[in-house]
C-alpha positions as CSV (number, residue, x, y, z in Angstrom):
1,X,92.4,61.0,104.3
2,X,92.0,64.5,103.9
3,X,88.5,65.8,104.6
4,X,87.4,69.4,105.7
5,X,85.2,70.2,108.4
6,X,82.8,72.1,105.9
7,X,82.3,68.4,104.4
8,X,81.8,67.2,108.1
9,X,78.0,66.8,107.1
10,X,78.5,64.1,104.5
11,X,82.0,62.9,104.2
12,X,81.0,59.8,106.5
13,X,78.3,58.4,104.5
14,X,80.5,59.9,101.2
15,X,77.2,60.7,99.7
16,X,78.8,64.1,98.1
17,X,82.1,64.0,96.1
18,X,84.9,65.5,98.7
19,X,87.3,68.0,98.1
20,X,90.0,65.6,97.7
21,X,88.0,63.8,95.5
22,X,87.5,66.6,93.3
23,X,91.0,67.9,92.9
24,X,91.6,64.0,92.1
25,X,89.6,64.8,89.0
26,X,90.3,68.1,88.1
27,X,94.1,66.7,87.7
28,X,93.2,64.0,85.4
29,X,90.7,65.7,83.3
30,X,87.3,63.9,84.4
31,X,84.1,65.1,84.9
32,X,82.5,63.0,87.7
33,X,78.7,63.8,88.2
34,X,76.6,63.7,91.6
35,X,74.3,61.0,89.8
36,X,77.3,59.1,89.1
37,X,79.2,59.0,91.9
38,X,76.4,58.2,93.7
39,X,76.6,55.0,91.6
40,X,79.3,54.0,93.7
41,X,79.6,51.8,96.4
42,X,81.1,52.7,99.8
43,X,84.5,51.1,99.2
44,X,85.0,52.7,95.6
45,X,84.1,56.1,96.6
46,X,86.8,55.2,98.9
47,X,89.5,54.2,97.0
48,X,88.6,57.7,94.9
49,X,89.3,59.2,98.4
50,X,93.0,57.4,99.0
51,X,94.3,56.4,95.4
52,X,97.5,59.1,94.5
53,X,96.9,61.2,91.7
54,X,99.8,63.0,91.6
55,X,102.6,61.4,89.2
56,X,101.7,60.8,85.4
57,X,101.7,57.1,85.8
58,X,99.1,57.3,89.2
59,X,97.4,60.3,87.5
60,X,97.0,57.8,84.6
61,X,95.9,54.7,86.3
62,X,93.2,57.4,88.4
63,X,91.6,58.3,85.5
64,X,91.4,54.8,84.3
65,X,90.1,53.5,87.2
66,X,87.5,56.4,87.7
67,X,86.7,55.9,83.6
68,X,86.2,52.0,84.5
69,X,84.0,52.9,87.5
70,X,81.6,55.2,85.5
71,X,81.1,52.9,82.4
72,X,80.5,50.3,85.0
73,X,77.7,51.6,87.2
74,X,76.2,53.8,84.6
75,X,76.9,52.2,80.9
76,X,78.2,55.8,80.1
77,X,81.9,56.8,79.0
78,X,83.1,58.9,81.2
79,X,82.8,63.0,80.4
80,X,86.2,64.2,80.1
81,X,87.8,67.7,80.9
82,X,90.8,69.8,79.7
83,X,93.7,69.7,82.3
84,X,95.0,73.1,83.3
85,X,98.7,72.9,83.2
86,X,98.8,75.7,85.8
87,X,96.3,75.5,87.9
88,X,95.6,78.8,90.0
89,X,95.5,76.4,93.3
90,X,99.6,75.7,92.7
91,X,99.7,79.5,92.3
92,X,101.0,80.8,95.9
93,X,102.0,84.1,94.4
94,X,98.6,84.9,93.2
95,X,95.1,85.1,94.9
96,X,92.7,84.5,92.0
97,X,90.0,87.3,91.9
98,X,87.3,85.3,92.9
99,X,88.9,84.6,96.1
100,X,89.5,88.0,96.5
101,X,85.5,88.9,95.6
102,X,84.3,86.3,97.9
103,X,86.2,87.2,100.5
104,X,85.8,91.0,100.5
105,X,82.1,90.1,100.3
106,X,82.5,88.2,103.5
107,X,84.1,91.1,104.9
108,X,87.7,89.0,105.0
109,X,90.7,90.1,103.6
110,X,93.3,87.6,102.6
111,X,96.8,88.5,102.2
112,X,99.0,87.2,99.9
113,X,101.0,85.5,102.6
114,X,98.1,84.0,104.0
115,X,97.2,82.2,100.6
116,X,101.0,81.3,99.6
117,X,100.8,79.4,103.1
118,X,97.8,77.4,102.5
119,X,97.8,73.6,101.1
120,X,97.0,73.5,97.2
121,X,93.9,71.3,98.7
122,X,93.1,74.1,100.9
123,X,93.6,77.3,97.6
124,X,91.7,74.1,95.5
125,X,88.4,74.3,97.8
126,X,89.0,77.9,97.8
127,X,88.3,78.8,94.4
128,X,85.6,75.5,94.1
129,X,83.4,77.2,96.9
130,X,83.8,80.6,94.5
131,X,82.3,79.3,91.4
132,X,79.3,80.3,90.9
133,X,77.5,77.1,90.0
134,X,78.4,76.7,93.5
135,X,75.9,77.2,96.7
136,X,78.8,78.7,98.3
137,X,77.8,77.9,101.5
138,X,81.1,76.8,102.9
139,X,83.6,79.5,101.6
140,X,83.0,81.2,104.8
141,X,82.9,77.9,107.2
142,X,86.5,77.3,104.8
143,X,87.7,80.2,105.5
144,X,87.2,80.0,109.2
145,X,88.4,76.6,109.0
146,X,91.8,78.0,107.4
147,X,92.4,80.3,109.7
148,X,91.7,83.5,107.3
149,X,88.6,84.6,109.3
150,X,87.7,84.2,112.7
């Protein structure tokens, strides 16, 4: 399982949706609300962490599984998202403006080489941590964890 240190305050209980699951949800096009996630059992949450979601068949199976869980626990159909065919976390040749701006606010300069050396999951996490609806408390800890800041 892949969890980040900045997620340490909640990954033992999985009371929040970890980045690895959030990446898989964006990959399969399902919006999972925290309230829905909190209806799932610990083993169901662990399954969502562990299940593969990279190949087309795995992505379809993941989408079906999470949609089934949402309906089973809430009696609501899963909300679907459009899937970006070229998500920015897979682009290691361009640092998104939101990342550069937020890093500058933290007095950190991320080079293109550093960006390219991050894993797609690390790039995904940084992108998510700069979204306006996110509280951004973990952006600097993530930069530090990924070796981009002291």
